N, C-alpha and C positions, 0 to 999 in steps of 0.2 A: 609644615607644608610650605613649599616654595610658592611665591606669588604667581609664578608662571606655570604652575602645574595645572594646565587647562583640562587635561584628561581626568585628573582626580576631581576637579571641581565639577565637571560635567557628570561624573558618577554620583556626586552628592546631589546634584539637581535631579538626576533620574530617580534617586532614592526618595527624595521628598515628593516628587510627582506620584510615584507608586503609593506612597503612604497616604497622601490626600485622596487618591482614587479609592484606596481600600476603605477609607472612612467616609466615603461620600454619602452613604445612606444615613449614617449617624449624624453627619453635619447637616444634611437636609432636614432631618427630624428636629435638630436643635433650632434651626432657623424657622421652620414651620411652626414649632411650638411657641416661639417668641411672637411670631406674626399672628398666631391665633389668639393670643392673650395680650393685646396691646395695652401698654401702661404709660401714662404721661410722665413728664419729667419729675424725678424725685420719688416716684411711686413704683418703680420697676422691681417689685418684690419677686414676682414669678420669674422674670428674665434673669435676675440676679441668682436665684436659687438654681435655675436650670443650668446656667453656665458654671456655677460652682460644682454642681454634680458632674457635669461633663469633664471637667479637669480632675476632680477628685477620684474618678474611677480608675485613673492611672496613678498608682502610688508613687511614681517618680516625680510627680509635680507636688510642690508645696503650695497649698491653697489657703488663702486668707479671705474669709467672707466678711462682709460689712467693713471693708478696708477703708478707714478714714471717713467714709460717708456711709449712710445706712444701706444704700443699694450699689455700692462700688465693691469690687473684689480685686484680688491680686493672685496670680498663679505664677510660680517661678520654677525653673528647672536648670540644673547645672551648678557650677561651671564645669566645663570640660576643656582639655587641651592646654596649650601654652606651657610656660615654664614655671617653676616654683618661685613664688613671689612676684610674678608678673601681674600688672593691674588687669582686672577683669573687664571685658567688653560686654556690657549688658544691653542686649537687643530687645526693644520693647514693641509689642503689638497691642493696638488699642481696639477695644470693642465698644460700640455704642449700641443702645437697645431701647431708648425711649421712643414713644409713639406721639402722634399729634392728636389733640383733642378732637373727637368726633369722627375722624376719618382713619384712625389707626396708623399703620406703618406706611404712610404715604410718602415718606422720604427713604424708605428701605433700610432703616437701621437694623432690622433683623438680619439683613444681608451683611451689614458692616460687622455685626457680631460674628457671623459665620466666617467671613473672610479672616478676621483676626484670629479666631480659634483655629481655622484650617492652616493658616500660614505658620502659626506657632507650632502646631503639631508636625507640620511638614519639616520645618527647620530642625526640630528635635530629632526627627528621623535621619536627617542629613548629617547631624553632628554626633549622634550618640556613640558611634563606633570609631570616631576620629581621635587620634592621639598626637597628631603632628600639626595641629592648628598653630598659627603664629602667635596667637594670644589666647588666654583662657576666655571662653565664651559662655555667657549665661543668657537664658531666655526669660523674659518677663511679659506676662499678659496683664494688662490693666483693663478692668471693666469701668468705663467712664460714663456715668449716668447723666441725664438732664442736659443734654446738648441743646435741645430745642428751646429751652426757656431759662434755665438757671445757671448755665455755665459750669457744669460739673467738673470739667477739666481744670478750670481756673481755681475752683475750690481745692482740687487735688494738688495742683501746683503749690498753692499757699500752705497746704498741709505737708509738703515735702515728699509727695508720692513719686515725683520724677527726679529726685535728687541723685539717685544712683543709676539712672538710665542714660545710656550714651547715644542711642539711635531710636527713632520711633517710626513705625509703619502703620498705616491704615489706608483704607480705600472706601470711596463713597459711590453708590450707584447714581447714574445719571442717564443722559440720552445717547452718549457715545463715550468712547475711551479717550482719555487724555492723561498724560503723565503729570501735568500741572495745569491748574486753572486758578486765576487770581481772585480768590474769595477776599472780601474786603472787610474793613473795620465797621463795627456797628456800635453805636452808643444810644441807649434809651433815655429819653427825657420825659419826666412826668411833671406837668405844670398845673398848679391849682390856683384859682382865683377866688378871693374872699371879698364879698360885697356886703350889701345890707338888704334884707327883704322888705317889701312894701306892697301895698295893694296897687296893682298895675293900672287900675281905672280911677280909683278914688283919690289917691295921693302918690302918684309915681315919683314926684320930686323928692319924697322922703327916702327913696331907695338908692342903692348903689349897685348897678347892674353888672353882675359877674358874667352874664352871657355876652353882653357887649364886649367885655374884655376878651372873652374866648374867641368871638367872631373877629375882632380886630387882630388878635394874635394870629389866627389862621390866615387872614388876608395879608398880614405883614410877611408871614413866611412865604406865601404865594408870590408876593412881589419880589422877595429876596431871591427867589429861584433864578430869575433872569440874570442875576449878578454872580451866580455860582459857577465854579469851574465845571467843565463838561462831565468829569468823572466824580463829582460830588452829588450826593443824594440827601434829601430831607423829605420825609413824608409822615403824616400822622392823622389822628382823628380827634373829634370832640367826644370824650367818653361820657361826660355828664353835662347836660345843658340847662338844668332847672327842673322844677317839680310840676307846675301848672302854668298855663298862659296868663292867669290873672294874678300871679305872684312874681314880683321882680326877683330874678334869681340871685340868691345870696352866695351860691357856690357853683363853680364849674371846674371841669377837669379835662385836660388834654393829654394825649400820649403821642410822642413823636419819636421817630428813629432817624438818627444821623448816620450816614455812611460815607466813608472816604477810603481811597486806596492805600494811603500811607499814614502812619501814626502821626507824623509831624503835621499833617493837615487838620487833625481833629481839633486842636485848640482853636484854630481860626474859625472853623465852622461852628463850634460850640459858642464862641463869643458872639458871632453874628446872630445865631438863633436866640441866645439869651437877650440880646438887645431888642429883638422883635417882641419877645414875651414881656419884657419889663416896660417897653414903650406902651403896650396895650394897658398895662396896669396904671401907668401914669396918666394916660388919656381918660380913663374911666373912674379914677379914684379908688380902685380896688387894691387890695394887698395881693401879692403874688408869692408863691412858694415853688421853687424849682428844685427837683431832686433827680438823682440818677439811680434808679432802683435796682438795676442789674449790672453785673460786671461788664466792662468793655470787652467785646470780642475783637481781637487783633486780626490784621491781615495775615495770610499765610506767606512765610518767607520761602522763596524758591530755593531749590538745591539742584543745580544743574547736573552734578555728577550722579546723584541718586536718580534723577529723572531720566538721564541718558541710559543708565543701567537697566532701569525698569522698562523702558521702551525696547531695548535689545532683548531682554528676556521675554517680554510680552510678544514681540514679533516672532520669536522662536516657537511660541505656543499658538500662534495664529491670530493674535490680537491685531486689529487694524487701527492705526492711529491716523485720523484724518489730518490734512494739512493744517498748519498752525494758523487757522483763520477764524475758527469758531470758538472752541473751548479755550484755546490759549491766546486769544487775541486780547485787545483792550476792552472787550465787552465785559461788563461787570456782572457778577453773580451775587449770590447770597453771602452769608457770613457764618463762621463756625468758631467754636472755642478751641479747635485744633490750632488756629492761628497763634494763640497765646503759647501753646506748647512749642510751636516752631521757633519762637523767640528764645527758648531756653535749651532746646535739644535739637540737633540736626534731625530732619525727618522728611517724610514724603507722604502726600495725601492725594494720590491719583483718583480719577473718576473712571467708572466702568459702565459699559452698556449692559442692559439686562433683557434685551429682546423686546423692547417696547419704545414707541415714539412718544408715549404719554409724558407729561411734565410732572416733576416732583410736586408734592403737596396737593395732589388731586386724587379723587377716588379711583381713577383708572390706574394710577401708579401704585396705589395700595394693592390692587388686584395683581398687578405685575410683580410686585415684590414677594408675593406669596406663591407665585406660579412655579411649577416644576421646570419650565423652560428657562427660568432665570438661573438655574443651578450650573449649567455649563459655563456661563460667563462669570458667575460668582467664584467658582472653584478655580477657574483659569486665572482669575485675578489674584487669588490667594497664592497660587503657584508662582506667579510672576513676582509678587512681593517677597516670598520666601527665597526664591532664586536670587533676587537682588541682595537679600541679606547674606546669602552664601558668598556672593562676590565680595562683599565688604569685609566679612570676617576672615576670608582667606587671603586678602590682598592688602597689606598695610599701606601701600601707596594709594590705593583707592580710598581707604579710610581717611588718610591725610587730606586728600582732595575734598572729600565730603566735609571735613571739619573746616578746611579753608573756605569752601563755598559758604558755609554757615556764618563764619566770621565776616566775610565780605558782604553778605546779604544784610546782616545787622548794621554794618557801617552805612549802607545805603539808605537806611531808614532815618538817619540823623540829619 
């Protein structure tokens, strides 16, 4: 297929839209089933099985359950097109499906799973009758569990799950549509102070007060904040402060999150925070233990070419992208393990509106993520992702620009 064959490309986009519309009931059922059975990070057995069944019902998909992680899966189709011996272009779609403790799918991961599944099925419909694609194209869907707590995508990266994937697509529900939003790096610090217990009234001088160390550490961090750059964040809690008021606490524990927009900033903030924690130990005579219990979530690398194509396709479907003042400004948001994926594979992680002004991680958003009125926006987003994938696989020049953007974005992190 010639890269300038716009008419043929539009026909493929029309085909994928019809396919997604034809499966809308099935896709809604998939999403609703996951929403109705919320499972926290690493325990998504029902969601895993449901998605595996969804892809297994079509014998043209090769489905691997429990792929590298107990609740991850992989579904593959193709390759088709291209010439004999040409390298395969493997297009990946990611599904998340873990819920939050206590409030269920308050971040809409059931809709992320639906978008990934719908976009992949749509792209398959666009490609399956094509014989003149510039390169052989394969579609891979990865079920990526435990985004909310354990960094499932990072574990999958380390296990080699992304080694053969060339592009990645996923989308996340939010308060409005945006082709890119700068999610930031997060590092978790767990700080433990060890002192010596003693009777707080009879002989307090015999004790070494671990709570004093925790309080000093908390205050040290509070004082540090005025010296931090505007886009750096550090926030935390005292998880354990002692047993009873008449016992000098022998053990305390704090949990803090460090957030910065660029990977190169993280070492500086970690060093400053560690100095605060160690100073509190020295002042009180306690021993301190500092650990980093979860993987670091990286910032998302932007890809201007993919973002531009996604916006063009989204606008053709009626998606409204507000001026780049709210979602795409320097206003900082949360963090995601998709950031780590964006450092190894060119990709896109747009946000999409689901007909609510409620904020993520609230009970109101849980309700909105399961509502039927969210379906129009969810499937429209899936279509825009799939249409963007059509543009890339049909146009070698666009694929080159996507890869050039990827290399440039990585260089800017150094």
